[in-house]
ZAVO-491243 format. One record per residue (C-alpha): residue in three letters; x, y, z. Coordinates in steps of 0.1 Angstrom, whole numbers, plus 5000, padded with zeros to 4 digits. Example, Ala and Ser with C-alpha at 12.3 -4.5 7.8 and 13.67 -1.06 7.14 Angstrom:
<resn=ala&xx=5123&yy=4955&zz=5078>
<resn=ser&xx=5137&yy=4989&zz=5071>
END
This chain:
<resn=unk&xx=4925&yy=5015&zz=4882>
<resn=unk&xx=4927&yy=5007&zz=4845>
<resn=unk&xx=4946&yy=4976&zz=4833>
<resn=unk&xx=4963&yy=4977&zz=4799>
<resn=unk&xx=4941&yy=4956&zz=4776>
<resn=unk&xx=4952&yy=4963&zz=4740>
<resn=unk&xx=4933&yy=4933&zz=4726>
<resn=unk&xx=4899&yy=4944&zz=4739>
<resn=unk&xx=4874&yy=4949&zz=4711>
<resn=unk&xx=4871&yy=4987&zz=4704>
<resn=unk&xx=4833&yy=4985&zz=4707>
<resn=unk&xx=4836&yy=4969&zz=4742>
<resn=unk&xx=4862&yy=4994&zz=4752>
<resn=unk&xx=4840&yy=5023&zz=4742>
<resn=unk&xx=4810&yy=5009&zz=4762>
<resn=unk&xx=4833&yy=5002&zz=4792>
<resn=unk&xx=4846&yy=5038&zz=4790>
<resn=unk&xx=4810&yy=5051&zz=4789>
<resn=unk&xx=4802&yy=5030&zz=4819>
<resn=unk&xx=4832&yy=5043&zz=4839>
<resn=unk&xx=4823&yy=5079&zz=4830>
<resn=unk&xx=4787&yy=5073&zz=4842>
<resn=unk&xx=4799&yy=5058&zz=4874>
<resn=unk&xx=4822&yy=5087&zz=4880>
<resn=unk&xx=4792&yy=5110&zz=4873>
<resn=unk&xx=4771&yy=5093&zz=4900>
<resn=unk&xx=4749&yy=5073&zz=4878>
<resn=unk&xx=4756&yy=5037&zz=4888>
<resn=unk&xx=4725&yy=5020&zz=4874>
<resn=unk&xx=4732&yy=5035&zz=4840>
<resn=unk&xx=4769&yy=5026&zz=4844>
<resn=unk&xx=4760&yy=4990&zz=4850>
<resn=unk&xx=4739&yy=4988&zz=4818>
<resn=unk&xx=4768&yy=5002&zz=4798>
<resn=unk&xx=4793&yy=4978&zz=4813>
<resn=unk&xx=4769&yy=4949&zz=4807>
<resn=unk&xx=4768&yy=4959&zz=4770>
<resn=unk&xx=4806&yy=4958&zz=4770>
<resn=unk&xx=4805&yy=4923&zz=4785>
<resn=unk&xx=4781&yy=4911&zz=4759>
<resn=unk&xx=4809&yy=4918&zz=4733>
<resn=unk&xx=4839&yy=4907&zz=4755>
<resn=unk&xx=4826&yy=4884&zz=4783>
<resn=unk&xx=4862&yy=4875&zz=4794>
<resn=unk&xx=4873&yy=4911&zz=4801>
<resn=unk&xx=4885&yy=4913&zz=4837>
<resn=unk&xx=4882&yy=4951&zz=4840>
<resn=unk&xx=4846&yy=4951&zz=4828>
<resn=unk&xx=4836&yy=4925&zz=4854>
<resn=unk&xx=4853&yy=4946&zz=4881>
<resn=unk&xx=4836&yy=4978&zz=4868>
<resn=unk&xx=4803&yy=4960&zz=4868>
<resn=unk&xx=4809&yy=4951&zz=4904>
<resn=unk&xx=4817&yy=4987&zz=4912>
<resn=unk&xx=4786&yy=5000&zz=4895>
<resn=unk&xx=4763&yy=4974&zz=4912>
<resn=unk&xx=4779&yy=4981&zz=4946>
<resn=unk&xx=4774&yy=5019&zz=4942>
<resn=unk&xx=4738&yy=5012&zz=4932>
<resn=unk&xx=4732&yy=4992&zz=4963>
<resn=unk&xx=4729&yy=4959&zz=4944>
<resn=unk&xx=4746&yy=4926&zz=4949>
<resn=unk&xx=4781&yy=4929&zz=4934>
<resn=unk&xx=4796&yy=4897&zz=4946>
<resn=unk&xx=4791&yy=4877&zz=4914>
<resn=unk&xx=4808&yy=4904&zz=4893>
<resn=unk&xx=4838&yy=4906&zz=4916>
<resn=unk&xx=4841&yy=4868&zz=4917>
<resn=unk&xx=4841&yy=4867&zz=4879>
<resn=unk&xx=4869&yy=4892&zz=4878>
<resn=unk&xx=4889&yy=4872&zz=4904>
<resn=unk&xx=4883&yy=4839&zz=4885>
<resn=unk&xx=4895&yy=4854&zz=4852>
<resn=unk&xx=4926&yy=4870&zz=4869>
<resn=unk&xx=4937&yy=4849&zz=4900>
<resn=unk&xx=4966&yy=4872&zz=4906>
<resn=unk&xx=4940&yy=4899&zz=4912>
<resn=unk&xx=4955&yy=4930&zz=4897>
<resn=unk&xx=4922&yy=4948&zz=4901>
<resn=unk&xx=4918&yy=4940&zz=4938>
<resn=unk&xx=4885&yy=4921&zz=4935>
<resn=unk&xx=4893&yy=4900&zz=4966>
<resn=unk&xx=4894&yy=4933&zz=4985>
<resn=unk&xx=4860&yy=4944&zz=4973>
<resn=unk&xx=4846&yy=4910&zz=4982>
<resn=unk&xx=4858&yy=4915&zz=5017>
<resn=unk&xx=4845&yy=4950&zz=5020>
<resn=unk&xx=4810&yy=4940&zz=5009>
<resn=unk&xx=4810&yy=4911&zz=5034>
<resn=unk&xx=4812&yy=4884&zz=5008>
<resn=unk&xx=4847&yy=4870&zz=5018>
<resn=unk&xx=4871&yy=4873&zz=5047>
<resn=unk&xx=4895&yy=4902&zz=5048>
<resn=unk&xx=4928&yy=4892&zz=5033>
<resn=unk&xx=4958&yy=4895&zz=5056>
<resn=unk&xx=4974&yy=4918&zz=5031>
<resn=unk&xx=4965&yy=4933&zz=4997>
<resn=unk&xx=4972&yy=4911&zz=4967>
<resn=unk&xx=5008&yy=4916&zz=4955>
<resn=unk&xx=4997&yy=4920&zz=4919>
<resn=unk&xx=4971&yy=4946&zz=4928>
<resn=unk&xx=4997&yy=4967&zz=4947>
<resn=unk&xx=5023&yy=4963&zz=4920>
<resn=unk&xx=4999&yy=4973&zz=4892>
<resn=unk&xx=4986&yy=5002&zz=4911>
<resn=unk&xx=5020&yy=5017&zz=4918>
<resn=unk&xx=5036&yy=5008&zz=4885>
<resn=unk&xx=5009&yy=5030&zz=4869>
<resn=unk&xx=5012&yy=5056&zz=4897>
<resn=unk&xx=5050&yy=5059&zz=4896>
<resn=unk&xx=5054&yy=5088&zz=4870>
<resn=unk&xx=5030&yy=5111&zz=4889>
<resn=unk&xx=5034&yy=5096&zz=4924>
<resn=unk&xx=5052&yy=5125&zz=4941>
<resn=unk&xx=5030&yy=5152&zz=4927>
<resn=unk&xx=4998&yy=5133&zz=4936>
<resn=unk&xx=5010&yy=5123&zz=4971>
<resn=unk&xx=5029&yy=5153&zz=4983>
<resn=unk&xx=5010&yy=5181&zz=4966>
<resn=unk&xx=4974&yy=5167&zz=4965>
<resn=unk&xx=4974&yy=5145&zz=4996>
<resn=unk&xx=4999&yy=5166&zz=5017>
<resn=unk&xx=5019&yy=5135&zz=5025>
<resn=unk&xx=5044&yy=5139&zz=5053>
<resn=unk&xx=5053&yy=5103&zz=5064>
<resn=unk&xx=5090&yy=5106&zz=5058>
<resn=unk&xx=5092&yy=5139&zz=5077>
<resn=unk&xx=5073&yy=5123&zz=5106>
<resn=unk&xx=5098&yy=5094&zz=5107>
<resn=unk&xx=5128&yy=5117&zz=5105>
<resn=unk&xx=5116&yy=5138&zz=5135>
<resn=unk&xx=5108&yy=5106&zz=5155>
<resn=unk&xx=5142&yy=5091&zz=5148>
<resn=unk&xx=5161&yy=5123&zz=5156>
<resn=unk&xx=5144&yy=5125&zz=5190>
<resn=unk&xx=5157&yy=5091&zz=5199>
<resn=unk&xx=5189&yy=5088&zz=5179>
<resn=unk&xx=5199&yy=5125&zz=5175>
<resn=unk&xx=5234&yy=5120&zz=5160>
<resn=unk&xx=5255&yy=5097&zz=5139>
<resn=unk&xx=5254&yy=5079&zz=5106>
<resn=unk&xx=5234&yy=5048&zz=5102>
<resn=unk&xx=5230&yy=5018&zz=5080>
<resn=unk&xx=5194&yy=5022&zz=5068>
<resn=unk&xx=5169&yy=5000&zz=5050>
<resn=unk&xx=5139&yy=5017&zz=5034>
<resn=unk&xx=5110&yy=4993&zz=5030>
<resn=unk&xx=5084&yy=5002&zz=5004>
<resn=unk&xx=5108&yy=5029&zz=4993>
<resn=unk&xx=5086&yy=5041&zz=4965>
<resn=unk&xx=5103&yy=5070&zz=4946>
<resn=unk&xx=5127&yy=5075&zz=4975>
<resn=unk&xx=5110&yy=5102&zz=4996>
<resn=unk&xx=5120&yy=5086&zz=5029>
<resn=unk&xx=5155&yy=5080&zz=5016>
<resn=unk&xx=5158&yy=5117&zz=5007>
<resn=unk&xx=5146&yy=5126&zz=5042>
<resn=unk&xx=5174&yy=5105&zz=5058>
<resn=unk&xx=5201&yy=5113&zz=5032>
<resn=unk&xx=5223&yy=5131&zz=5057>
<resn=unk&xx=5220&yy=5103&zz=5083>
<resn=unk&xx=5230&yy=5075&zz=5060>
<resn=unk&xx=5262&yy=5055&zz=5061>
<resn=unk&xx=5245&yy=5029&zz=5039>
<resn=unk&xx=5210&yy=5032&zz=5023>
<resn=unk&xx=5192&yy=5003&zz=5007>
<resn=unk&xx=5156&yy=5001&zz=4995>
<resn=unk&xx=5130&yy=4975&zz=4986>
<resn=unk&xx=5097&yy=4981&zz=4968>
<resn=unk&xx=5071&yy=4958&zz=4952>
<resn=unk&xx=5068&yy=4981&zz=4921>
<resn=unk&xx=5096&yy=4980&zz=4895>
<resn=unk&xx=5083&yy=5014&zz=4883>
<resn=unk&xx=5088&yy=5029&zz=4917>
<resn=unk&xx=5123&yy=5014&zz=4919>
<resn=unk&xx=5132&yy=5032&zz=4886>
<resn=unk&xx=5121&yy=5065&zz=4901>
<resn=unk&xx=5141&yy=5059&zz=4932>
<resn=unk&xx=5172&yy=5050&zz=4912>
<resn=unk&xx=5171&yy=5085&zz=4896>
<resn=unk&xx=5179&yy=5101&zz=4930>
<resn=unk&xx=5213&yy=5084&zz=4932>
<resn=unk&xx=5210&yy=5080&zz=4970>
<resn=unk&xx=5207&yy=5043&zz=4974>
<resn=unk&xx=5235&yy=5017&zz=4976>
<resn=unk&xx=5211&yy=4989&zz=4967>
<resn=unk&xx=5176&yy=4989&zz=4953>
<resn=unk&xx=5156&yy=4957&zz=4948>
<resn=unk&xx=5120&yy=4950&zz=4936>
<resn=unk&xx=5101&yy=4925&zz=4957>
<resn=unk&xx=5075&yy=4919&zz=4983>
<resn=unk&xx=5091&yy=4931&zz=5015>
<resn=unk&xx=5086&yy=4901&zz=5038>
<resn=unk&xx=5097&yy=4876&zz=5011>
<resn=unk&xx=5126&yy=4897&zz=5001>
<resn=unk&xx=5139&yy=4901&zz=5037>
<resn=unk&xx=5140&yy=4863&zz=5042>
<resn=unk&xx=5172&yy=4861&zz=5022>
<resn=unk&xx=5185&yy=4896&zz=5027>
<resn=unk&xx=5223&yy=4896&zz=5034>
<resn=unk&xx=5227&yy=4930&zz=5051>
<resn=unk&xx=5221&yy=4941&zz=5087>
<resn=unk&xx=5210&yy=4975&zz=5097>
<resn=unk&xx=5208&yy=5001&zz=5125>
<resn=unk&xx=5175&yy=5015&zz=5112>
<resn=unk&xx=5146&yy=5002&zz=5091>
<resn=unk&xx=5121&yy=5026&zz=5078>
<resn=unk&xx=5085&yy=5018&zz=5067>
<resn=unk&xx=5067&yy=5049&zz=5056>
<resn=unk&xx=5031&yy=5041&zz=5045>
<resn=unk&xx=5038&yy=5004&zz=5043>
<resn=unk&xx=5016&yy=4990&zz=5071>
<resn=unk&xx=4985&yy=5004&zz=5053>
<resn=unk&xx=4989&yy=4976&zz=5027>
<resn=unk&xx=4993&yy=4949&zz=5053>
<resn=unk&xx=4967&yy=4937&zz=5078>
<resn=unk&xx=4986&yy=4911&zz=5099>
<resn=unk&xx=5018&yy=4929&zz=5108>
<resn=unk&xx=5035&yy=4900&zz=5126>
<resn=unk&xx=5053&yy=4886&zz=5095>
<resn=unk&xx=5066&yy=4921&zz=5086>
<resn=unk&xx=5078&yy=4928&zz=5122>
<resn=unk&xx=5096&yy=4894&zz=5124>
<resn=unk&xx=5113&yy=4899&zz=5091>
<resn=unk&xx=5125&yy=4934&zz=5101>
<resn=unk&xx=5137&yy=4921&zz=5134>
<resn=unk&xx=5159&yy=4895&zz=5115>
<resn=unk&xx=5178&yy=4922&zz=5096>
<resn=unk&xx=5183&yy=4946&zz=5125>
<resn=unk&xx=5214&yy=4946&zz=5146>
<resn=unk&xx=5207&yy=4942&zz=5184>
<resn=unk&xx=5195&yy=4975&zz=5196>
<resn=unk&xx=5185&yy=4986&zz=5161>
<resn=unk&xx=5154&yy=5007&zz=5154>
<resn=unk&xx=5123&yy=5002&zz=5134>
<resn=unk&xx=5104&yy=5034&zz=5125>
<resn=unk&xx=5070&yy=5032&zz=5108>
<resn=unk&xx=5038&yy=5051&zz=5101>
<resn=unk&xx=5003&yy=5036&zz=5100>
<resn=unk&xx=4967&yy=5047&zz=5099>
<resn=unk&xx=4946&yy=5040&zz=5131>
<resn=unk&xx=4911&yy=5032&zz=5142>
<resn=unk&xx=4893&yy=5033&zz=5176>
<resn=unk&xx=4888&yy=4995&zz=5179>
<resn=unk&xx=4911&yy=4966&zz=5185>
<resn=unk&xx=4935&yy=4948&zz=5161>
<resn=unk&xx=4935&yy=4956&zz=5124>
<resn=unk&xx=4908&yy=4961&zz=5099>
<resn=unk&xx=4905&yy=4967&zz=5061>
<resn=unk&xx=4892&yy=5002&zz=5053>
<resn=unk&xx=4871&yy=5013&zz=5024>
<resn=unk&xx=4901&yy=5029&zz=5006>
<resn=unk&xx=4919&yy=4995&zz=5002>
<resn=unk&xx=4941&yy=5005&zz=5032>
<resn=unk&xx=4945&yy=4988&zz=5065>
<resn=unk&xx=4940&yy=5005&zz=5099>
<resn=unk&xx=4958&yy=4993&zz=5130>
<resn=unk&xx=4952&yy=5002&zz=5167>
<resn=unk&xx=4981&yy=5013&zz=5189>
<resn=unk&xx=4973&yy=4983&zz=5212>
<resn=unk&xx=4977&yy=4959&zz=5183>
<resn=unk&xx=5011&yy=4975&zz=5175>
<resn=unk&xx=5023&yy=4970&zz=5210>
<resn=unk&xx=5012&yy=4934&zz=5211>
<resn=unk&xx=5028&yy=4925&zz=5178>
<resn=unk&xx=5060&yy=4943&zz=5188>
<resn=unk&xx=5063&yy=4923&zz=5220>
<resn=unk&xx=5057&yy=4890&zz=5202>
<resn=unk&xx=5084&yy=4897&zz=5176>
<resn=unk&xx=5113&yy=4909&zz=5198>
<resn=unk&xx=5107&yy=4947&zz=5199>
<resn=unk&xx=5102&yy=4972&zz=5227>
<resn=unk&xx=5080&yy=5002&zz=5219>
<resn=unk&xx=5101&yy=5033&zz=5224>
<resn=unk&xx=5076&yy=5058&zz=5211>
<resn=unk&xx=5041&yy=5059&zz=5196>
<resn=unk&xx=5027&yy=5093&zz=5187>
<resn=unk&xx=4993&yy=5101&zz=5172>
<resn=unk&xx=5000&yy=5118&zz=5139>
<resn=unk&xx=4984&yy=5120&zz=5104>
<resn=unk&xx=5006&yy=5112&zz=5074>
<resn=unk&xx=4983&yy=5122&zz=5046>
<resn=unk&xx=4949&yy=5137&zz=5039>
<resn=unk&xx=4918&yy=5124&zz=5020>
<resn=unk&xx=4895&yy=5150&zz=5004>
<resn=unk&xx=4913&yy=5176&zz=5024>
<resn=unk&xx=4908&yy=5158&zz=5058>
<resn=unk&xx=4938&yy=5144&zz=5077>
<resn=unk&xx=4935&yy=5106&zz=5082>
<resn=unk&xx=4941&yy=5095&zz=5118>
<resn=unk&xx=4973&yy=5076&zz=5123>
<resn=unk&xx=5004&yy=5071&zz=5143>
<resn=unk&xx=5042&yy=5071&zz=5140>
<resn=unk&xx=5061&yy=5046&zz=5160>
<resn=unk&xx=5097&yy=5038&zz=5168>
<resn=unk&xx=5105&yy=5003&zz=5180>
<resn=unk&xx=5138&yy=4990&zz=5194>
<resn=unk&xx=5151&yy=4955&zz=5187>
<resn=unk&xx=5158&yy=4936&zz=5219>
END
């Protein structure tokens, strides 16, 4: 991920770009040398410290100091340095990805999001949710809330089932893309759990396509969703899975959740598990990523 840094000295920018190119070419030691040269010119550049961490990590060297420097310079953590620290064992795994990291990632990703996700990664999360919901609630119009609505792919998948359709997304760039569909009655930017705390509407169905992958501890999310569902309402979500217990942070900056963990959190937050089906929602390097689609019912 590249941050907009218009004030970076052109000489430092050029050395950083060389370093990133060398890293992409599989030459991490040489990349680290190039990035160190950039930091000699611009020692306060967040992206260069993060890139140095990436190069050192790829070379099998200690990258913790570089990532910590990036985090100290940018406490909001747009680059995701805290995530890399956790993945190299230098810090505990955060309960969810830093908001600024996710917002920056998707604001930059928004203009090409659908082409990259649907065409390159064969994303089918909204279609999985639609099939799961139709099996359980085959007829009728619903008041629907689309969490992490992105560009509106899930909203489009449920367009003919909506009586009301609202959406929340952390990225303002994604919200602008969703607005262009003219499907939503209300669209708001914000972190989903915080936004739901003051949400005035109540729903028959809440969707969360590819949202759980950015949150480790799902209990706050489930509790917030339960608060905006009518009694007997439905919560449909996709997630990526692993063979162990609980949740863990994966190498791709995405969280994995076991089905057993889902059931435990659902029970603790006022849901009954109606359906859990093993299903992949996207691919990585052409390989489907193990996951599941679930439908929960509010007690």
